[in-house]
N, CA and C atoms as an extended XYZ file, in Angstrom:
558
Properties=species:S:1:pos:R:3:atomname:S:1:resname:S:1:resid:I:1 pbc="F F F"
N        28.401        3.633      -63.079 N   MET     1
C        27.587        2.993      -61.643 CA  MET     1
C        27.621        4.528      -60.812 C   MET     1
N        28.716        5.024      -60.697 N   LYS     2
C        28.413        6.742      -59.948 CA  LYS     2
C        27.105        7.259      -60.152 C   LYS     2
N        27.686        7.432      -61.382 N   LYS     3
C        26.247        8.523      -61.990 CA  LYS     3
C        25.049        7.846      -61.126 C   LYS     3
N        24.588        7.045      -62.043 N   PHE     4
C        23.012        6.226      -61.929 CA  PHE     4
C        22.702        5.870      -60.456 C   PHE     4
N        23.730        5.524      -59.907 N   ALA     5
C        23.391        4.904      -58.220 CA  ALA     5
C        22.943        6.785      -57.462 C   ALA     5
N        23.909        7.957      -58.150 N   LEU     6
C        23.726        9.391      -57.541 CA  LEU     6
C        22.797       10.114      -57.939 C   LEU     6
N        22.194        9.502      -59.535 N   SER     7
C        20.920        9.745      -59.795 CA  SER     7
C        19.789        9.401      -58.861 C   SER     7
N        20.062        8.558      -58.796 N   PHE     8
C        18.589        7.661      -57.961 CA  PHE     8
C        18.447        8.001      -57.203 C   PHE     8
N        19.947        8.200      -56.370 N   LEU     9
C        19.427        8.932      -54.586 CA  LEU     9
C        18.823       10.178      -54.796 C   LEU     9
N        19.217       11.640      -55.816 N   VAL    10
C        18.933       12.552      -56.213 CA  VAL    10
C        17.427       12.159      -56.602 C   VAL    10
N        17.074       11.249      -57.020 N   VAL    11
C        15.480       11.024      -57.798 CA  VAL    11
C        14.926       10.969      -55.602 C   VAL    11
N        15.219        9.608      -55.952 N   VAL    12
C        14.781        9.643      -54.348 CA  VAL    12
C        14.590       10.125      -53.207 C   VAL    12
N        15.504       10.906      -53.430 N   THR    13
C        15.421       12.044      -52.349 CA  THR    13
C        14.702       13.374      -52.572 C   THR    13
N        14.330       13.370      -54.151 N   PHE    14
C        13.935       14.492      -54.467 CA  PHE    14
C        12.042       14.481      -54.095 C   PHE    14
N        11.595       13.484      -54.542 N   GLY    15
C        10.399       12.871      -53.870 CA  GLY    15
C         9.703       12.280      -53.130 C   GLY    15
N        10.806       11.878      -52.039 N   PHE    16
C        10.313       12.359      -50.339 CA  PHE    16
C        10.203       13.371      -50.265 C   PHE    16
N        10.835       14.461      -50.811 N   TYR    17
C        11.342       15.670      -50.061 CA  TYR    17
C         9.520       16.583      -50.908 C   TYR    17
N         9.265       16.138      -52.178 N   ALA    18
C         7.897       16.786      -52.620 CA  ALA    18
C         6.829       15.913      -52.386 C   ALA    18
N         7.166       14.582      -52.127 N   LEU    19
C         5.793       14.594      -50.751 CA  LEU    19
C         5.175       14.772      -49.305 C   LEU    19
N         6.921       15.426      -48.688 N   ILE    20
C         6.422       15.894      -47.784 CA  ILE    20
C         6.117       17.433      -48.070 C   ILE    20
N         6.500       17.973      -48.468 N   GLN    21
C         6.287       19.313      -49.903 CA  GLN    21
C         4.240       19.937      -49.941 C   GLN    21
N         3.954       18.075      -50.448 N   LYS    22
C         2.698       18.220      -51.310 CA  LYS    22
C         1.605       18.149      -50.082 C   LYS    22
N         1.877       17.522      -48.827 N   SER    23
C         1.304       17.117      -47.592 CA  SER    23
C         0.956       18.316      -46.790 C   SER    23
N         1.768       19.042      -47.214 N   ASN    24
C         1.540       20.809      -46.176 CA  ASN    24
C         0.648       20.480      -44.480 C   ASN    24
N         1.449       19.479      -43.829 N   THR    25
C         1.424       19.334      -42.790 CA  THR    25
C         2.470       19.266      -41.807 C   THR    25
N         2.564       19.027      -40.706 N   THR    26
C         4.075       19.237      -40.156 CA  THR    26
C         3.511       17.108      -39.699 C   THR    26
N         4.678       17.205      -39.843 N   PRO    27
C         5.071       15.585      -40.123 CA  PRO    27
C         5.154       15.252      -38.373 C   PRO    27
N         4.261       14.558      -37.885 N   GLU    28
C         4.081       13.604      -36.379 CA  GLU    28
C         5.903       13.316      -35.941 C   GLU    28
N         6.114       12.860      -35.530 N   PRO    29
C         7.138       12.997      -34.947 CA  PRO    29
C         7.156       11.214      -35.290 C   PRO    29
N         8.217       10.375      -35.888 N   VAL    30
C         8.263        8.863      -35.880 CA  VAL    30
C         9.079        8.614      -34.319 C   VAL    30
N         8.258        7.667      -34.128 N   VAL    31
C         9.398        6.752      -33.095 CA  VAL    31
C        10.307        5.955      -33.064 C   VAL    31
N        11.020        5.890      -32.690 N   VAL    32
C        12.607        4.682      -33.002 CA  VAL    32
C        12.207        4.163      -31.989 C   VAL    32
N        11.877        4.684      -31.044 N   ASN    33
C        12.194        3.658      -29.786 CA  ASN    33
C        11.443        4.438      -28.500 C   ASN    33
N        11.458        3.676      -27.452 N   ASP    34
C        10.379        3.753      -26.494 CA  ASP    34
C        11.649        5.953      -25.589 C   ASP    34
N        12.140        5.785      -25.805 N   ARG    35
C        13.107        6.869      -25.147 CA  ARG    35
C        13.667        8.170      -26.112 C   ARG    35
N        12.685        8.403      -27.592 N   SER    36
C        13.408        9.190      -28.514 CA  SER    36
C        11.824        9.260      -29.937 C   SER    36
N        12.328       10.291      -30.165 N   ALA    37
C        11.440       10.260      -31.677 CA  ALA    37
C        12.287       11.442      -32.364 C   ALA    37
N        12.061       11.737      -33.144 N   ILE    38
C        12.454       12.655      -34.015 CA  ILE    38
C        11.640       13.232      -34.988 C   ILE    38
N        11.908       14.040      -35.734 N   THR    39
C        10.715       15.445      -36.849 CA  THR    39
C        11.141       15.355      -37.756 C   THR    39
N        11.400       14.813      -38.693 N   ILE    40
C        11.217       15.580      -40.252 CA  ILE    40
C        10.711       17.141      -40.815 C   ILE    40
N        11.844       17.829      -41.227 N   LYS    41
C        11.689       18.983      -41.090 CA  LYS    41
C        12.276       19.166      -42.580 C   LYS    41
N        11.518       20.352      -43.696 N   PRO    42
C        11.707       19.898      -44.634 CA  PRO    42
C        12.549       21.148      -44.976 C   PRO    42
N        13.006       21.369      -46.405 N   ILE    43
C        13.903       22.296      -46.544 CA  ILE    43
C        13.604       23.942      -46.481 C   ILE    43
N        14.862       24.308      -46.221 N   GLU    44
C        13.626       25.932      -46.767 CA  GLU    44
C        14.084       26.068      -48.412 C   GLU    44
N        14.951       26.225      -48.871 N   ASN    45
C        14.969       26.332      -50.094 CA  ASN    45
C        15.178       25.833      -51.175 C   ASN    45
N        14.747       25.151      -51.964 N   SER    46
C        13.833       23.867      -52.718 CA  SER    46
C        14.254       25.108      -53.722 C   SER    46
N        15.026       25.835      -54.735 N   THR    47
C        14.499       26.046      -55.876 CA  THR    47
C        15.964       25.842      -56.484 C   THR    47
N        16.487       25.932      -56.125 N   ASP    48
C        18.607       25.251      -56.382 CA  ASP    48
C        18.296       23.834      -56.753 C   ASP    48
N        17.101       22.744      -57.371 N   ILE    49
C        17.265       21.568      -57.832 CA  ILE    49
C        15.713       21.143      -58.154 C   ILE    49
N        15.719       20.980      -60.165 N   THR    50
C        14.686       20.549      -60.508 CA  THR    50
C        14.890       19.299      -60.860 C   THR    50
N        13.889       18.511      -61.577 N   SER    51
C        14.142       17.106      -61.730 CA  SER    51
C        15.058       17.085      -63.434 C   SER    51
N        15.126       18.391      -63.891 N   SER    52
C        16.073       18.846      -65.064 CA  SER    52
C        17.755       18.229      -64.550 C   SER    52
N        17.629       19.225      -63.864 N   GLN    53
C        19.646       18.810      -63.179 CA  GLN    53
C        19.754       18.077      -62.669 C   GLN    53
N        20.458       18.078      -63.466 N   GLU    54
C        22.099       16.988      -62.631 CA  GLU    54
C        23.395       17.497      -62.232 C   GLU    54
N        23.572       16.913      -60.967 N   PRO    55
C        24.987       16.439      -60.191 CA  PRO    55
C        26.152       16.601      -60.961 C   PRO    55
N        27.071       17.660      -61.061 N   ASN    56
C        28.501       16.970      -61.829 CA  ASN    56
C        28.931       17.009      -61.105 C   ASN    56
N        29.544       17.264      -60.048 N   THR    57
C        30.868       17.552      -59.605 CA  THR    57
C        30.226       17.065      -57.921 C   THR    57
N        31.547       17.163      -56.743 N   ASN    58
C        30.917       17.732      -55.165 CA  ASN    58
C        30.301       19.145      -54.868 C   ASN    58
N        30.687       19.978      -55.988 N   ALA    59
C        30.475       21.567      -55.700 CA  ALA    59
C        28.943       21.476      -54.963 C   ALA    59
N        27.947       20.868      -55.965 N   ASP    60
C        26.388       21.167      -55.990 CA  ASP    60
C        26.104       19.959      -54.836 C   ASP    60
N        25.237       20.871      -54.060 N   VAL    61
C        25.273       19.707      -53.149 CA  VAL    61
C        24.187       19.835      -52.939 C   VAL    61
N        23.293       18.401      -52.770 N   ILE    62
C        21.940       18.108      -53.098 CA  ILE    62
C        21.379       18.177      -51.692 C   ILE    62
N        20.094       18.350      -51.729 N   PRO    63
C        19.063       18.631      -50.694 CA  PRO    63
C        18.409       16.942      -50.059 C   PRO    63
N        18.922       17.488      -48.685 N   THR    64
C        18.306       16.016      -48.104 CA  THR    64
C        17.210       16.927      -46.860 C   THR    64
N        16.241       15.923      -46.107 N   PRO    65
C        15.864       16.256      -45.252 CA  PRO    65
C        16.998       16.663      -44.004 C   PRO    65
N        16.734       17.780      -42.854 N   VAL    66
C        17.353       17.055      -42.239 CA  VAL    66
C        16.458       16.593      -40.926 C   VAL    66
N        16.502       16.105      -40.491 N   ILE    67
C        16.615       14.330      -39.207 CA  ILE    67
C        16.780       15.557      -37.494 C   ILE    67
N        16.076       16.014      -37.496 N   GLN    68
C        15.964       16.467      -36.217 CA  GLN    68
C        15.541       15.395      -34.850 C   GLN    68
N        15.771       14.980      -33.468 N   PRO    69
C        15.967       14.543      -32.153 CA  PRO    69
C        14.673       15.616      -31.479 C   PRO    69
N        13.838       15.118      -30.859 N   THR    70
C        12.528       16.043      -30.434 CA  THR    70
C        12.778       14.991      -29.036 C   THR    70
N        12.950       16.041      -28.170 N   LYS    71
C        12.915       15.766      -27.054 CA  LYS    71
C        11.312       14.747      -26.319 C   LYS    71
N        10.891       14.028      -25.890 N   GLN    72
C        10.122       13.526      -25.682 CA  GLN    72
C         8.909       13.927      -24.239 C   GLN    72
N         8.171       13.803      -24.304 N   PRO    73
C         7.399       14.939      -22.859 CA  PRO    73
C         8.218       14.150      -21.871 C   PRO    73
N         8.593       14.800      -20.500 N   GLN    74
C         8.462       14.251      -19.743 CA  GLN    74
C         7.618       13.018      -18.757 C   GLN    74
N         7.970       11.683      -18.628 N   SER    75
C         7.175       10.972      -17.760 CA  SER    75
C         6.890       11.367      -16.108 C   SER    75
N         5.677       11.535      -16.444 N   THR    76
C         4.635       12.343      -14.992 CA  THR    76
C         4.204       11.096      -13.912 C   THR    76
N         5.593       11.331      -13.283 N   ILE    77
C         5.451       10.569      -11.947 CA  ILE    77
C         5.052       10.916      -10.565 C   ILE    77
N         3.718       10.233      -10.673 N   GLN    78
C         3.087       10.240       -9.823 CA  GLN    78
C         3.571        9.432       -7.804 C   GLN    78
N         3.651       10.245       -7.416 N   THR    79
C         3.669       10.622       -6.001 CA  THR    79
C         2.575        9.790       -5.186 C   THR    79
N         2.764        8.493       -4.400 N   PRO    80
C         1.916        8.350       -3.940 CA  PRO    80
C         1.013        8.922       -2.815 C   PRO    80
N         0.252        8.618       -2.809 N   ILE    81
C        -0.827        9.307       -2.206 CA  ILE    81
C        -0.501        8.392       -0.384 C   ILE    81
N        -0.547        9.451        0.497 N   ALA    82
C         0.015        8.926        1.708 CA  ALA    82
C        -1.264        8.549        2.404 C   ALA    82
N        -1.141        7.328        2.648 N   LYS    83
C        -2.695        7.437        3.166 CA  LYS    83
C        -2.568        7.399        4.621 C   LYS    83
N        -3.857        7.124        5.483 N   PRO    84
C        -4.042        7.516        6.666 CA  PRO    84
C        -3.461        6.091        7.710 C   PRO    84
N        -2.456        6.653        8.793 N   ALA    85
C        -1.828        5.468        9.667 CA  ALA    85
C        -2.969        4.816       10.183 C   ALA    85
N        -3.031        3.779       10.325 N   VAL    86
C        -3.808        2.709       10.324 CA  VAL    86
C        -2.955        2.140       11.821 C   VAL    86
N        -4.026        1.897       12.616 N   LYS    87
C        -3.307        1.797       13.586 CA  LYS    87
C        -2.515       -0.030       13.746 C   LYS    87
N        -1.814       -0.724       13.568 N   PRO    88
C        -2.458       -2.363       12.982 CA  PRO    88
C        -3.173       -2.585       13.948 C   PRO    88
N        -3.648       -3.053       13.993 N   LYS    89
C        -4.798       -4.790       14.866 CA  LYS    89
C        -3.556       -5.494       15.107 C   LYS    89
N        -4.085       -5.940       16.174 N   PRO    90
C        -2.842       -7.043       17.557 CA  PRO    90
C        -3.336       -8.527       16.769 C   PRO    90
N        -2.271       -8.952       16.825 N   ALA    91
C        -1.882      -10.670       16.870 CA  ALA    91
C        -3.577      -10.976       17.345 C   ALA    91
N        -4.085      -10.476       18.834 N   SER    92
C        -5.017      -11.130       19.450 CA  SER    92
C        -5.672      -10.708       18.912 C   SER    92
N        -6.508       -9.038       18.114 N   GLY    93
C        -7.203       -8.675       17.922 CA  GLY    93
C        -7.577       -7.797       19.078 C   GLY    93
N        -7.273       -7.860       19.913 N   TRP    94
C        -8.035       -6.730       20.867 CA  TRP    94
C        -7.270       -5.053       21.412 C   TRP    94
N        -8.763       -4.301       21.888 N   ASN    95
C        -8.167       -3.061       21.504 CA  ASN    95
C        -7.321       -2.578       23.014 C   ASN    95
N        -6.200       -1.743       22.549 N   ASP    96
C        -5.812       -1.507       24.169 CA  ASP    96
C        -6.938       -0.830       25.218 C   ASP    96
N        -7.033       -0.825       25.858 N   GLY    97
C        -7.563       -0.276       26.923 CA  GLY    97
C        -8.073       -1.261       28.127 C   GLY    97
N        -9.158       -0.105       29.027 N   ALA    98
C        -9.764       -1.044       30.397 CA  ALA    98
C       -10.918       -1.526       30.145 C   ALA    98
N       -11.437       -2.574       30.149 N   PHE    99
C       -12.899       -3.083       29.026 CA  PHE    99
C       -13.615       -3.359       31.148 C   PHE    99
N       -14.597       -3.664       31.075 N   LEU   100
C       -15.581       -3.716       32.474 CA  LEU   100
C       -16.306       -4.862       32.046 C   LEU   100
N       -15.963       -5.903       33.043 N   GLY   101
C       -16.362       -7.716       33.294 CA  GLY   101
C       -18.448       -6.864       33.192 C   GLY   101
N       -18.652       -8.317       33.094 N   SER   102
C       -20.383       -8.198       33.526 CA  SER   102
C       -20.277       -9.207       35.059 C   SER   102
N       -21.532       -8.355       36.006 N   ASP   103
C       -21.924       -8.762       36.704 CA  ASP   103
C       -22.204      -10.477       36.884 C   ASP   103
N       -21.551      -11.070       37.667 N   GLU   104
C       -21.448      -12.295       38.006 CA  GLU   104
C       -21.884      -13.169       39.329 C   GLU   104
N       -22.768      -13.846       39.585 N   ASP   105
C       -23.987      -13.779       40.339 CA  ASP   105
C       -22.144      -15.531       41.331 C   ASP   105
N       -21.420      -15.232       42.564 N   ALA   106
C       -20.855      -16.586       42.533 CA  ALA   106
C       -20.985      -16.464       43.478 C   ALA   106
N       -22.490      -17.144       43.677 N   TYR   107
C       -23.050      -17.675       44.691 CA  TYR   107
C       -23.484      -17.414       46.172 C   TYR   107
N       -22.423      -16.596       46.634 N   TYR   108
C       -22.361      -16.286       47.868 CA  TYR   108
C       -22.083      -14.838       47.428 C   TYR   108
N       -21.983      -14.154       46.849 N   ASP   109
C       -22.523      -12.982       46.256 CA  ASP   109
C       -21.973      -12.528       44.842 C   ASP   109
N       -21.944      -11.616       44.566 N   HIS   110
C       -21.039      -11.519       43.402 CA  HIS   110
C       -19.818      -11.644       42.790 C   HIS   110
N       -19.598      -11.226       41.605 N   LEU   111
C       -17.814      -11.002       41.725 CA  LEU   111
C       -18.004      -10.434       39.707 C   LEU   111
N       -17.078       -9.454       39.986 N   GLN   112
C       -16.910       -8.774       38.757 CA  GLN   112
C       -15.554       -7.941       38.538 C   GLN   112
N       -14.756       -8.528       36.691 N   VAL   113
C       -12.975       -8.228       36.903 CA  VAL   113
C       -12.847       -7.425       35.752 C   VAL   113
N       -12.018       -6.021       36.145 N   LYS   114
C       -11.789       -5.380       34.297 CA  LYS   114
C       -10.538       -5.937       33.769 C   LYS   114
N       -10.389       -6.132       33.360 N   ALA   115
C        -9.486       -6.585       31.950 CA  ALA   115
C        -8.619       -5.488       30.906 C   ALA   115
N        -7.203       -5.208       31.390 N   VAL   116
C        -6.626       -4.539       31.517 CA  VAL   116
C        -5.581       -5.149       29.595 C   VAL   116
N        -5.946       -4.091       28.588 N   ILE   117
C        -5.067       -4.444       27.217 CA  ILE   117
C        -3.815       -3.543       27.163 C   ILE   117
N        -3.073       -4.047       26.917 N   SER   118
C        -1.810       -3.123       26.340 CA  SER   118
C        -1.467       -4.026       25.600 C   SER   118
N        -0.937       -3.425       24.830 N   GLY   119
C        -0.361       -3.356       23.784 CA  GLY   119
C        -0.696       -5.067       22.337 C   GLY   119
N        -2.552       -4.975       22.992 N   GLY   120
C        -2.817       -6.220       21.944 CA  GLY   120
C        -2.871       -7.319       23.168 C   GLY   120
N        -2.457       -7.562       23.676 N   LYS   121
C        -2.292       -8.542       25.328 CA  LYS   121
C        -2.527       -8.403       26.483 C   LYS   121
N        -3.599       -9.313       27.168 N   LEU   122
C        -4.520       -9.444       28.798 CA  LEU   122
C        -2.809       -8.777       29.194 C   LEU   122
N        -3.263       -7.076       30.223 N   SER   123
C        -1.419       -7.578       30.742 CA  SER   123
C        -1.909       -7.230       32.192 C   SER   123
N        -3.408       -7.139       32.757 N   ASP   124
C        -3.813       -7.333       33.751 CA  ASP   124
C        -5.367       -7.446       34.620 C   ASP   124
N        -5.255       -7.731       34.562 N   VAL   125
C        -7.482       -8.159       35.870 CA  VAL   125
C        -7.433       -7.951       36.911 C   VAL   125
N        -8.484       -6.831       37.192 N   VAL   126
C        -8.335       -5.803       37.991 CA  VAL   126
C        -9.667       -6.021       38.311 C   VAL   126
N        -9.927       -7.082       40.249 N   PHE   127
C       -11.133       -7.200       40.898 CA  PHE   127
C       -11.792       -6.228       41.138 C   PHE   127
N       -13.577       -6.222       40.577 N   VAL   128
C       -13.647       -5.033       41.112 CA  VAL   128
C       -14.080       -5.387       42.369 C   VAL   128
N       -15.041       -6.484       42.551 N   TYR   129
C       -16.203       -6.734       43.854 CA  TYR   129
C       -15.594       -8.581       44.037 C   TYR   129
N       -15.544       -8.477       44.456 N   TYR   130
C       -15.467      -10.070       44.881 CA  TYR   130
C       -16.318      -10.978       46.307 C   TYR   130
N       -16.333      -12.427       46.691 N   PRO   131
C       -17.326      -12.444       47.509 CA  PRO   131
C       -16.579      -12.764       48.897 C   PRO   131
N       -16.685      -11.963       49.883 N   LYS   132
C       -15.411      -10.962       50.884 CA  LYS   132
C       -16.925      -11.063       52.162 C   LYS   132
N       -18.137      -11.107       52.115 N   ASP   133
C       -19.122      -11.153       53.414 CA  ASP   133
C       -18.879      -11.958       54.724 C   ASP   133
N       -18.166      -13.155       54.082 N   ASN   134
C       -18.519      -13.872       55.306 CA  ASN   134
C       -16.947      -14.226       55.288 C   ASN   134
N       -15.895      -14.743       56.168 N   PRO   135
C       -14.456      -15.262       56.480 CA  PRO   135
C       -14.505      -16.076       55.602 C   PRO   135
N       -15.336      -17.495       55.316 N   THR   136
C       -15.009      -18.439       54.329 CA  THR   136
C       -15.298      -18.103       53.286 C   THR   136
N       -15.732      -17.161       52.434 N   SER   137
C       -15.782      -16.032       51.417 CA  SER   137
C       -14.232      -15.252       50.856 C   SER   137
N       -14.141      -14.563       52.181 N   ALA   138
C       -13.069      -13.610       52.208 CA  ALA   138
C       -11.720      -14.850       52.837 C   ALA   138
N       -12.142      -15.502       52.955 N   ARG   139
C       -10.658      -16.682       53.084 CA  ARG   139
C       -10.493      -17.769       51.063 C   ARG   139
N       -11.630      -17.922       50.681 N   LYS   140
C       -11.337      -18.790       49.832 CA  LYS   140
C       -11.116      -17.334       48.901 C   LYS   140
N       -11.853      -16.981       48.403 N   SER   141
C       -11.349      -15.807       47.914 CA  SER   141
C        -9.717      -14.975       48.063 C   SER   141
N        -9.453      -14.947       48.534 N   ALA   142
C        -8.358      -14.254       49.255 CA  ALA   142
C        -6.971      -15.054       48.452 C   ALA   142
N        -7.460      -16.843       48.463 N   HIS   143
C        -6.140      -17.473       47.598 CA  HIS   143
C        -7.065      -17.772       46.753 C   HIS   143
N        -7.387      -17.840       45.713 N   ALA   144
C        -8.611      -17.998       44.445 CA  ALA   144
C        -7.928      -16.852       43.432 C   ALA   144
N        -8.255      -15.351       44.268 N   THR   145
C        -8.573      -14.444       42.823 CA  THR   145
C        -6.577      -14.087       42.189 C   THR   145
N        -5.289      -14.336       42.744 N   PRO   146
C        -5.055      -14.108       42.257 CA  PRO   146
C        -3.605      -15.688       41.578 C   PRO   146
N        -4.039      -17.124       41.615 N   ILE   147
C        -3.936      -17.635       41.416 CA  ILE   147
C        -4.852      -17.465       39.144 C   ILE   147
N        -6.575      -17.089       39.604 N   LEU   148
C        -7.380      -16.751       38.523 CA  LEU   148
C        -6.303      -15.984       37.339 C   LEU   148
N        -6.137      -14.603       38.684 N   LYS   149
C        -5.348      -13.683       37.188 CA  LYS   149
C        -4.682      -13.881       36.840 C   LYS   149
N        -3.603      -14.798       37.300 N   SER   150
C        -2.074      -14.673       36.786 CA  SER   150
C        -2.598      -16.369       35.818 C   SER   150
N        -3.299      -17.081       35.729 N   GLU   151
C        -3.946      -17.857       34.694 CA  GLU   151
C        -4.360      -17.347       33.575 C   GLU   151
N        -5.592      -16.309       33.781 N   ALA   152
C        -6.024      -15.762       32.706 CA  ALA   152
C        -4.896      -14.700       31.734 C   ALA   152
N        -3.461      -14.371       33.030 N   ILE   153
C        -2.869      -13.189       31.725 CA  ILE   153
C        -1.439      -14.376       31.140 C   ILE   153
N        -1.330      -15.300       31.824 N   ALA   154
C         0.080      -16.670       31.070 CA  ALA   154
C        -0.859      -17.223       30.340 C   ALA   154
N        -2.426      -18.127       30.321 N   SER   155
C        -3.160      -17.991       28.747 CA  SER   155
C        -3.765      -17.249       27.654 C   SER   155
N        -3.804      -15.963       28.011 N   GLN   156
C        -4.690      -15.587       27.284 CA  GLN   156
C        -5.652      -15.169       26.987 C   GLN   156
N        -5.929      -15.475       28.329 N   SER   157
C        -8.163      -15.761       27.610 CA  SER   157
C        -8.950      -15.550       29.140 C   SER   157
N       -10.086      -16.610       29.132 N   ALA   158
C       -10.594      -16.266       30.278 CA  ALA   158
C       -10.882      -17.740       30.408 C   ALA   158
N       -10.056      -18.218       29.647 N   ASN   159
C       -10.435      -20.178       30.423 CA  ASN   159
C        -9.159      -20.461       31.274 C   ASN   159
N        -9.638      -20.582       32.013 N   VAL   160
C        -8.184      -21.404       33.358 CA  VAL   160
C        -8.891      -22.170       33.824 C   VAL   160
N        -8.210      -23.366       34.871 N   ASN   161
C        -8.546      -23.989       35.779 CA  ASN   161
C        -8.959      -23.502       36.274 C   ASN   161
N       -10.462      -24.555       37.039 N   THR   162
C       -10.996      -24.253       38.229 CA  THR   162
C       -10.471      -24.163       39.243 C   THR   162
N       -10.025      -23.795       40.625 N   VAL   163
C        -9.493      -23.292       42.144 CA  VAL   163
C        -9.372      -24.228       42.563 C   VAL   163
N        -9.506      -24.988       43.073 N   SER   164
C        -9.999      -26.305       44.213 CA  SER   164
C       -10.531      -25.229       45.501 C   SER   164
N       -12.082      -25.675       45.876 N   GLY   165
C       -12.536      -25.278       46.974 CA  GLY   165
C       -12.826      -23.643       46.793 C   GLY   165
N       -12.177      -23.439       45.190 N   ALA   166
C       -13.649      -22.350       45.440 CA  ALA   166
C       -13.803      -21.532       44.004 C   ALA   166
N       -15.168      -23.028       43.534 N   THR   167
C       -15.516      -23.518       42.451 CA  THR   167
C       -16.410      -22.180       41.836 C   THR   167
N       -16.554      -22.084       42.862 N   TYR   168
C       -18.201      -20.547       41.729 CA  TYR   168
C       -17.798      -19.301       41.736 C   TYR   168
N       -16.444      -19.138       42.351 N   THR   169
C       -15.906      -18.217       42.723 CA  THR   169
C       -15.432      -18.206       41.199 C   THR   169
N       -14.333      -19.010       40.678 N   SER   170
C       -13.460      -19.658       39.777 CA  SER   170
C       -14.625      -19.221       37.760 C   SER   170
N       -15.731      -20.054       38.126 N   GLU   171
C       -16.572      -19.614       37.433 CA  GLU   171
C       -17.193      -18.697       37.636 C   GLU   171
N       -17.800      -17.840       37.692 N   ALA   172
C       -18.089      -16.216       37.925 CA  ALA   172
C       -16.824      -15.511       37.781 C   ALA   172
N       -15.611      -15.645       37.905 N   PHE   173
C       -14.158      -14.823       37.173 CA  PHE   173
C       -14.056      -15.232       35.936 C   PHE   173
N       -14.278      -16.666       35.278 N   MET   174
C       -14.031      -16.817       34.008 CA  MET   174
C       -15.333      -15.932       32.743 C   MET   174
N       -16.324      -16.062       33.401 N   ARG   175
C       -17.915      -16.009       32.922 CA  ARG   175
C       -17.474      -13.765       32.507 C   ARG   175
N       -17.183      -13.449       33.808 N   SER   176
C       -16.842      -11.849       34.254 CA  SER   176
C       -16.591      -11.652       33.020 C   SER   176
N       -14.307      -12.343       32.801 N   LEU   177
C       -13.582      -11.986       31.897 CA  LEU   177
C       -13.713      -12.312       30.636 C   LEU   177
N       -14.895      -12.786       30.081 N   ALA   178
C       -13.829      -13.413       29.086 CA  ALA   178
C       -15.622      -12.280       28.659 C   ALA   178
N       -16.603      -11.863       29.317 N   SER   179
C       -17.828      -10.479       28.747 CA  SER   179
C       -16.244       -9.332       28.146 C   SER   179
N       -15.294       -9.007       28.984 N   ALA   180
C       -14.423       -8.190       29.303 CA  ALA   180
C       -13.551       -8.057       28.290 C   ALA   180
N       -13.628       -9.294       27.834 N   LEU   181
C       -12.116       -9.296       26.800 CA  LEU   181
C       -13.057       -9.246       24.962 C   LEU   181
N       -14.679       -9.726       24.899 N   ALA   182
C       -15.569      -10.087       24.306 CA  ALA   182
C       -15.616       -8.586       23.916 C   ALA   182
N       -16.312       -7.115       24.946 N   GLN   183
C       -15.851       -5.602       24.360 CA  GLN   183
C       -14.312       -5.286       23.906 C   GLN   183
N       -13.125       -5.749       24.328 N   ALA   184
C       -11.745       -5.645       23.959 CA  ALA   184
C       -12.156       -6.228       22.206 C   ALA   184
N       -12.653       -7.026       21.416 N   LYS   185
C       -12.558       -8.058       20.534 CA  LYS   185
C       -12.715       -6.120       19.616 C   LYS   185
N       -11.222       -6.051       18.014 N   ALA   186
C       -12.099       -5.100       17.253 CA  ALA   186
C       -12.806       -5.313       16.246 C   ALA   186
C-alpha cells in the first residue's frame, strides 16, 4: 500500500510538473488570502525522473515544485489633500466688520447707525447721527439712544421695543439697524 501511495504521489507530481512545463509561461501568483500570494516556480533539473522510473528507497529524491511566497505590492495610502481653510460661518450668519445702515427719516431729523459685528455677534451700535437739532429732540435722543443700543445688542437683532416719547427715533433706529445687519449677512 505504501508503494502504491508513493507511486501515485510521484505520478501526480510529475503530471503537475509537466503541465507547468507545457504552458511555457510564467504562472501568475495564486492569491491565498488578501495579504499574501504564492508563485509556483519549476524545478531546474527535470532529467532525473521519467515515467518509467520508480523510486526504490529514501535515497531517491522526488522533484516537487517549489512554492515561495511573493511580496504583495505595498498599498498606496493617499494622504488627503488639504483643503483651504474656510472660515466657519457664525451661528447668526453675520460676517465680522462694521456695516453702515440706511439713512432714515426720524420726523424731526434723520438717523443713521453703524452695526459692529465681532465673532458673528452684534457687539456695538454706533449712532452716526440722530435727531438733536432742537432741545426737545436732543433730550429725547439722549434718553432713547442708549436704551435702543443696549436692547439691540441684548436681542442680537433690530427688533427692539419702542422707547416711550421717542417713537419716531425708535422706528428710524430699527430700520437703519435692520439694513446694516442685512449687509452683514453671509
